[in-house]
C-alpha positions in Angstrom: 46.8 -248.7 -44.4 49.1 -246.4 -46.5 46.7 -246.6 -49.3 44.0 -245.9 -47.7 46.1 -242.8 -46.2 46.7 -241.3 -49.4 43.2 -242.4 -51.1 41.8 -239.8 -47.8 44.2 -236.9 -48.6 43.4 -237.3 -52.5 39.4 -236.9 -51.8 40.3 -234.5 -49.5 42.4 -232.4 -51.8 39.3 -233.0 -54.7 37.0 -231.8 -52.0 39.0 -228.6 -50.6 39.3 -228.1 -54.7 36.0 -227.8 -55.1 34.7 -226.1 -52.4 37.4 -223.4 -52.7 35.0 -222.6 -56.3 32.1 -222.7 -55.0 33.4 -220.4 -52.2 34.8 -217.7 -54.4 31.3 -218.2 -56.9 29.7 -217.8 -53.7 31.0 -214.2 -53.0 29.3 -212.9 -56.2 25.9 -214.3 -55.9 23.7 -211.7 -54.6 26.3 -208.5 -56.1 28.3 -208.3 -59.1 31.8 -207.4 -60.5 32.6 -204.3 -59.6 35.6 -204.0 -62.4 36.1 -205.9 -65.1 39.2 -207.1 -64.0 36.4 -209.4 -61.6 34.5 -210.1 -63.5 36.5 -212.2 -65.9 38.1 -213.4 -62.8 34.9 -215.5 -62.1 34.2 -216.2 -65.5 37.2 -217.7 -65.3 36.5 -219.6 -61.7 32.6 -221.2 -63.3 34.9 -222.1 -66.4 37.0 -224.5 -64.4 34.0 -225.3 -62.0 32.4 -226.5 -65.0 35.7 -228.2 -66.3 35.9 -229.9 -62.9 32.4 -231.7 -63.0 32.1 -232.3 -66.8 32.6 -236.4 -66.4 34.1 -236.8 -63.7 31.7 -238.8 -60.9 33.4 -237.8 -57.7 33.4 -234.3 -58.3 30.0 -233.6 -59.2 28.5 -236.2 -56.5 31.1 -233.6 -54.1 29.4 -230.7 -55.9 25.7 -232.2 -54.7 27.0 -232.7 -51.2 28.5 -229.4 -50.8 24.9 -227.6 -51.6 26.2 -226.7 -55.6 23.2 -226.5 -56.5 21.5 -224.3 -54.3 24.7 -222.5 -54.8 23.9 -222.2 -58.9 20.4 -221.2 -58.1 20.5 -218.0 -55.9 21.5 -215.7 -58.8 19.5 -216.8 -60.7 16.9 -215.7 -58.7 18.6 -212.4 -57.6 19.5 -211.5 -61.2 22.7 -211.3 -60.9 25.5 -211.2 -63.6 27.3 -214.3 -62.4 23.5 -215.5 -63.2 24.3 -216.9 -66.7 27.2 -218.8 -65.4 24.8 -220.3 -62.5 22.9 -221.2 -65.6 26.0 -223.2 -68.3 27.2 -224.3 -64.6 23.5 -225.9 -64.4 23.2 -227.4 -67.8 26.7 -228.7 -67.8 26.3 -230.7 -64.9 22.0 -231.7 -65.7 23.3 -232.5 -68.9 24.6 -236.7 -68.2 20.5 -237.8 -69.6 20.5 -241.7 -67.5 22.7 -241.1 -64.7 21.7 -241.7 -61.7 23.1 -238.9 -59.8 21.5 -236.5 -62.3 18.1 -238.3 -61.3 19.3 -237.1 -57.8 19.6 -233.8 -58.8 16.8 -233.1 -60.5 15.4 -234.3 -57.6 17.2 -231.8 -55.5 16.8 -229.2 -58.2 12.7 -229.0 -57.4 12.2 -229.9 -54.1 14.8 -227.6 -52.6 16.2 -225.0 -55.0 12.5 -224.3 -56.1 14.4 -224.4 -59.7 11.5 -224.5 -61.6 10.2 -220.9 -60.1 13.6 -219.7 -60.6 14.2 -220.8 -64.6 10.6 -220.4 -65.8 10.7 -217.4 -66.1 13.6 -217.1 -68.2 11.5 -218.6 -70.7 8.8 -216.1 -71.4 11.5 -212.9 -71.1 15.4 -214.0 -71.5 18.1 -211.7 -69.9 20.0 -209.5 -72.1 23.6 -210.5 -72.3 26.4 -208.8 -70.6 29.1 -208.0 -72.7 32.1 -208.0 -70.1 31.2 -211.6 -68.4 29.4 -213.1 -71.2 31.8 -212.5 -74.5 31.2 -215.6 -77.3 27.5 -216.3 -75.8 24.2 -214.8 -77.8 21.4 -214.4 -76.1 19.6 -216.4 -78.6 22.4 -219.6 -76.9 21.7 -218.3 -73.4 17.4 -219.3 -73.8 18.5 -222.8 -75.5 20.4 -223.7 -72.0 17.6 -222.5 -70.3 15.0 -224.4 -72.0 17.6 -227.4 -72.1 17.9 -227.1 -68.3 14.0 -227.0 -67.3 13.3 -230.1 -70.3 15.5 -232.0 -68.8 14.1 -231.0 -64.7 10.1 -232.0 -67.0 11.4 -235.1 -68.6 12.2 -236.5 -64.7 9.1 -235.2 -63.4 6.6 -236.6 -65.9 
């Protein structure tokens, strides 16, 4: 019983951590950071979220349960600065091929988030990089991520 309680507490802490990161992301889902320090903090939050989701099945499941996929599509639609970071999260979450959870995420993106409608215009006209937020990425790398995400979505459709 004590081990069960400890496991429940650990799961709750994990859920609270992912939820806290997503809350920070959601603050900028429809608006841009006002200062460079805010932009840097936002980039750090997204990078931490990516590192939490990479190769960790439980965190990825929590991300899906907390509607993280839907949250990542909103900045892309609204064309705010954080859309580059949201695309980076989506590319990393969908990068694990052959995983049943990846297939479930693709289905959610297509059915609930209208991901194809949101991402298709980015192939034709990729967004300009914003130097305050994106320091290392070049426009070409961002376009590559868009194509990766759409290719993954198409693989599961066909």
